[in-house]
C-alpha positions as CSV (number, residue, x, y, z in Angstrom):
1,X,2.3,5.1,-19.4
2,X,-1.2,6.5,-18.8
3,X,-2.3,8.5,-15.7
4,X,-5.8,9.2,-14.3
5,X,-7.2,11.2,-11.3
6,X,-9.3,8.8,-9.3
7,X,-10.7,11.5,-7.0
8,X,-12.0,13.6,-9.9
9,X,-13.6,10.4,-11.4
10,X,-15.4,10.0,-8.0
11,X,-16.8,13.6,-8.0
12,X,-20.0,12.5,-9.6
13,X,-20.5,10.0,-6.8
14,X,-20.0,12.6,-4.0
15,X,-16.4,11.2,-3.7
16,X,-17.7,7.9,-2.3
17,X,-16.4,5.7,-5.1
18,X,-14.9,5.7,-8.6
19,X,-15.1,3.4,-11.5
20,X,-12.6,3.7,-14.3
21,X,-11.7,2.0,-17.6
22,X,-8.6,-0.1,-18.3
23,X,-6.3,1.2,-21.0
24,X,-5.2,-0.6,-24.1
25,X,-2.6,0.9,-26.6
26,X,-2.7,4.1,-24.5
27,X,-6.4,4.6,-24.9
28,X,-9.3,4.0,-22.5
29,X,-10.7,0.6,-23.4
30,X,-14.4,0.1,-23.8
31,X,-14.4,-3.6,-24.1
32,X,-14.7,-6.1,-26.9
33,X,-17.6,-5.8,-29.3
34,X,-19.9,-8.8,-29.3
35,X,-23.7,-9.5,-29.1
36,X,-23.4,-9.1,-25.4
37,X,-20.3,-6.9,-24.8
38,X,-18.4,-6.9,-21.5
39,X,-16.7,-3.7,-20.3
40,X,-14.3,-4.2,-17.4
41,X,-14.0,-1.5,-14.9
42,X,-11.6,-1.1,-11.9
43,X,-12.8,0.8,-8.9
44,X,-12.1,2.0,-5.4
45,X,-14.1,3.5,-2.5
46,X,-12.9,6.8,-1.0
47,X,-12.9,8.1,2.6
48,X,-16.5,9.4,2.3
49,X,-17.8,5.9,1.8
50,X,-16.5,4.9,5.3
51,X,-14.4,1.9,6.3
52,X,-14.4,-1.2,4.1
53,X,-12.3,-3.1,6.6
54,X,-12.7,-6.9,6.3
55,X,-11.8,-9.8,8.6
56,X,-13.4,-13.2,8.6
57,X,-14.1,-13.0,12.4
58,X,-15.6,-9.4,12.2
59,X,-18.7,-7.9,10.8
60,X,-18.8,-4.6,8.9
61,X,-22.4,-3.6,8.1
62,X,-21.2,-0.5,6.3
63,X,-19.1,-2.5,3.9
64,X,-21.8,-5.1,3.4
65,X,-24.5,-2.5,2.6
66,X,-22.2,-0.4,0.3
67,X,-20.8,-3.3,-1.8
68,X,-24.2,-5.0,-2.1
69,X,-25.7,-1.8,-3.5
70,X,-22.8,-1.2,-5.8
71,X,-22.5,-4.8,-7.2
72,X,-26.2,-5.6,-7.5
73,X,-26.8,-9.2,-8.5
74,X,-23.1,-10.0,-8.8
75,X,-21.4,-11.9,-6.0
76,X,-18.6,-10.4,-3.9
77,X,-15.4,-12.4,-3.5
78,X,-13.6,-11.2,-0.3
79,X,-10.2,-12.1,1.1
80,X,-8.5,-11.4,4.4
81,X,-5.2,-9.7,3.6
82,X,-1.8,-10.7,5.2
83,X,0.8,-8.8,3.1
84,X,1.8,-11.8,1.2
85,X,2.3,-12.9,-2.5
86,X,-0.5,-15.5,-2.2
87,X,-3.0,-15.5,-5.2
88,X,-6.3,-17.4,-5.3
89,X,-8.2,-18.5,-8.4
90,X,-11.9,-18.2,-7.7
91,X,-14.3,-20.1,-10.0
92,X,-17.2,-19.5,-7.5
93,X,-17.8,-16.9,-4.8
94,X,-17.1,-19.3,-2.0
95,X,-13.6,-20.3,-3.2
96,X,-11.9,-17.8,-0.9
97,X,-14.0,-18.5,2.2
98,X,-11.9,-18.3,5.3
99,X,-8.8,-17.8,3.2
100,X,-6.0,-15.4,3.7
101,X,-3.9,-13.9,1.0
102,X,-3.6,-10.8,-1.2
103,X,-4.9,-11.4,-4.7
104,X,-7.9,-13.0,-6.4
105,X,-8.3,-13.9,-10.1
106,X,-11.3,-15.3,-11.9
107,X,-12.9,-15.6,-15.3
108,X,-16.5,-15.6,-13.9
109,X,-18.1,-12.2,-14.8
110,X,-20.7,-12.8,-12.1
111,X,-18.0,-12.3,-9.5
112,X,-16.5,-9.2,-8.0
113,X,-13.0,-9.8,-6.5
114,X,-12.5,-7.3,-3.7
115,X,-9.3,-6.4,-1.7
116,X,-8.8,-3.6,0.8
117,X,-6.2,-0.8,1.0
118,X,-5.3,2.2,3.2
119,X,-1.9,3.4,1.7
120,X,-0.9,0.1,0.2
121,X,-1.1,-0.4,-3.6
122,X,-4.3,-1.8,-5.3
123,X,-3.5,-3.4,-8.6
124,X,-6.1,-4.5,-11.1
125,X,-5.9,-6.9,-14.1
126,X,-8.0,-7.7,-17.1
127,X,-7.1,-10.1,-20.0
128,X,-8.6,-8.6,-23.1
129,X,-8.3,-11.9,-24.9
130,X,-9.6,-14.5,-22.4
131,X,-11.7,-12.3,-20.1
132,X,-9.8,-13.3,-17.0
133,X,-9.5,-10.5,-14.4
134,X,-8.5,-9.9,-10.8
135,X,-7.5,-7.6,-8.0
136,X,-4.4,-7.5,-5.8
137,X,-3.2,-5.8,-2.6
138,X,0.5,-5.0,-2.7
139,X,2.0,-3.7,0.5
140,X,5.7,-3.1,0.7
141,X,6.3,-6.6,2.0
142,X,4.2,-8.1,-0.8
143,X,5.7,-6.1,-3.7
144,X,6.1,-8.6,-6.5
145,X,2.6,-10.0,-6.1
146,X,1.7,-8.4,-9.5
147,X,4.1,-10.8,-11.2
148,X,2.5,-13.7,-9.3
149,X,-0.9,-12.6,-10.6
150,X,0.3,-12.6,-14.2
151,X,1.9,-16.0,-13.7
152,X,-1.3,-17.5,-12.4
153,X,-3.4,-15.9,-15.1
154,X,-1.1,-17.7,-17.6
155,X,-1.4,-21.0,-15.8
156,X,-5.1,-21.0,-15.1
157,X,-6.5,-19.2,-18.1
158,X,-3.8,-19.3,-20.8
159,X,-3.3,-15.6,-20.6
160,X,-0.6,-13.9,-22.8
161,X,0.9,-11.0,-20.8
162,X,0.7,-8.9,-23.9
163,X,-3.1,-9.1,-23.7
164,X,-3.3,-8.2,-20.0
165,X,-4.4,-4.7,-19.1
166,X,-3.3,-3.4,-15.7
167,X,-4.2,-0.5,-13.5
168,X,-2.4,0.8,-10.4
169,X,-4.8,2.5,-8.0
170,X,-4.3,5.3,-5.4
171,X,-1.7,4.6,-2.7
172,X,1.0,6.4,-0.8
173,X,3.4,8.0,-3.2
174,X,7.1,8.8,-2.9
175,X,6.1,12.4,-1.8
176,X,5.1,11.0,1.6
177,X,6.8,7.6,1.9
178,X,10.3,7.7,3.3
179,X,12.2,4.6,4.3
180,X,15.5,3.7,5.9
181,X,18.7,2.6,4.1
182,X,17.9,-1.1,4.6
183,X,14.5,-1.0,2.9
184,X,15.8,1.3,0.2
185,X,18.5,-1.3,-0.6
186,X,16.0,-4.1,-0.7
187,X,13.8,-2.3,-3.2
188,X,16.8,-1.2,-5.2
189,X,18.2,-4.7,-5.5
190,X,14.8,-6.4,-6.2
191,X,12.7,-3.9,-8.1
192,X,15.1,-1.4,-9.7
193,X,17.1,1.6,-8.6
194,X,14.6,4.0,-10.2
195,X,12.1,3.4,-7.4
196,X,14.3,4.9,-4.7
197,X,15.8,8.4,-4.3
198,X,17.7,9.9,-1.4
199,X,16.1,12.6,0.6
200,X,18.4,15.4,1.5
201,X,19.0,16.1,5.2
202,X,16.9,19.0,6.5
203,X,14.5,18.6,3.6
204,X,10.8,19.1,4.5
205,X,8.8,16.0,3.9
206,X,5.2,15.0,3.4
207,X,2.3,16.3,1.4
208,X,-0.4,18.8,2.6
209,X,-2.4,16.2,4.5
210,X,0.5,14.3,6.0
211,X,-0.1,14.3,9.8
212,X,-1.2,17.9,9.4
213,X,2.4,19.0,9.2
214,X,5.6,18.4,7.3
215,X,8.4,16.3,8.7
216,X,12.0,17.3,8.8
217,X,14.8,14.7,8.5
218,X,17.9,16.1,10.2
219,X,19.6,12.9,11.6
220,X,19.1,9.5,10.0
221,X,19.5,9.3,6.2
222,X,16.1,8.7,4.5
223,X,15.0,7.6,1.0
224,X,11.8,8.3,-0.9
225,X,10.3,5.0,-2.1
226,X,8.0,4.9,-5.2
227,X,5.8,1.8,-4.8
228,X,4.3,2.9,-8.2
229,X,7.6,2.6,-10.0
230,X,8.4,-0.7,-8.2
231,X,5.1,-2.2,-9.2
232,X,5.4,-0.9,-12.8
233,X,8.8,-2.6,-13.1
234,X,7.3,-5.9,-11.8
235,X,4.5,-5.7,-14.4
236,X,7.0,-4.9,-17.2
237,X,9.2,-7.8,-16.2
238,X,6.2,-10.1,-16.2
239,X,5.5,-9.1,-19.8
240,X,2.7,-6.6,-19.5
241,X,3.1,-3.8,-22.1
242,X,3.6,-0.2,-20.8
243,X,0.9,1.0,-23.2
244,X,-1.6,-1.3,-21.5
245,X,-1.0,0.2,-18.0
246,X,-2.8,3.0,-16.3
247,X,-1.9,4.5,-13.0
248,X,-3.6,6.8,-10.5
249,X,-2.0,10.2,-9.8
250,X,-3.4,10.3,-6.3
251,X,-1.4,9.9,-3.1
252,X,-3.6,8.6,-0.3
253,X,-1.4,10.3,2.3
254,X,-1.5,13.7,0.6
255,X,-5.1,13.7,-0.5
256,X,-7.6,13.9,2.3
257,X,-10.4,12.6,0.1
258,X,-8.8,9.1,0.6
259,X,-8.4,7.0,3.6
260,X,-4.8,6.6,4.8
261,X,-3.3,4.6,7.6
262,X,-0.2,6.8,7.7
263,X,-2.1,10.1,7.7
264,X,-5.0,9.0,10.0
265,X,-3.5,6.6,12.5
266,X,0.2,5.9,12.3
267,X,1.2,9.1,14.1
268,X,-1.0,8.4,17.1
269,X,1.0,7.7,20.2
270,X,0.6,4.8,22.7
271,X,-1.8,2.8,20.6
272,X,-1.0,-0.8,19.5
273,X,-0.6,-1.3,15.8
274,X,-3.7,-3.5,15.5
275,X,-5.9,-0.9,17.2
276,X,-4.4,1.9,15.1
277,X,-5.5,0.0,11.9
278,X,-9.1,0.4,13.1
279,X,-8.8,4.2,13.2
280,X,-7.9,4.6,9.6
281,X,-10.4,4.4,6.7
282,X,-9.8,1.2,4.8
283,X,-11.0,1.3,1.2
284,X,-12.3,-1.4,-1.1
285,X,-10.6,-2.0,-4.4
286,X,-12.4,-4.2,-7.0
287,X,-12.9,-5.2,-10.6
288,X,-16.4,-5.4,-12.0
289,X,-17.5,-6.6,-15.4
290,X,-20.2,-4.4,-16.8
291,X,-22.3,-6.4,-19.2
292,X,-24.6,-4.7,-21.7
293,X,-26.4,-5.5,-24.9
294,X,-24.8,-4.0,-28.0
């Protein structure tokens, strides 16, 4: 599998956003050659860009201004996320209006599907044969949505999974994500035993940016959960080839260049969960088709 450093890719943009290529046959893919070639890029904003939080009943001028400047004449396709496995097929920008779910696919290069993340896993897709593409938000509850995206790309656009290029963006990694025995068993049973490992009692836990201090588990048994491994397993089962997958090295909880619910807000006492979510820096994750004359 291929790995990239998203924060380093964002350096040229003052760490506000990054745009990266998909990989095919273990190489960065520049797009198909044609009179008007299309190069698909997957991207994500970082903490310095500010919050990209999206709700249908809220306004976010920072998000609107940023995405409008980034996407130019292309139309943004937003979605209010609910930690589900619901996938929408968008032929036009308005097809997701007032909808809730966690993934968008399309074949319309004039559209930019956008989801949001703040420790959860952004997953990006591009079909190198049909030109279908999409973006998904995979929280722990929604793990498996990557398989649903591949399924819908097959149904709506005739995609062959062997032609689908996938990217897994920055999210909380197993260095900072500890779960209890019940959740560990759920992932082990459904997504493979290789996505879970036991954390020794007394072991220091958490990366350098994690709540500003390491945690120490001395009582309840804990398990490190790799959402990356779980989602890679889902993609492989769905038929996506490992040589066509690229993954970000970056852990959002460790790396303070990224927004992180767990690092920024989860440890704050006496604040309801919905209010805490406003205190973390939600990031936008998107696929954009760069069209250029050959």
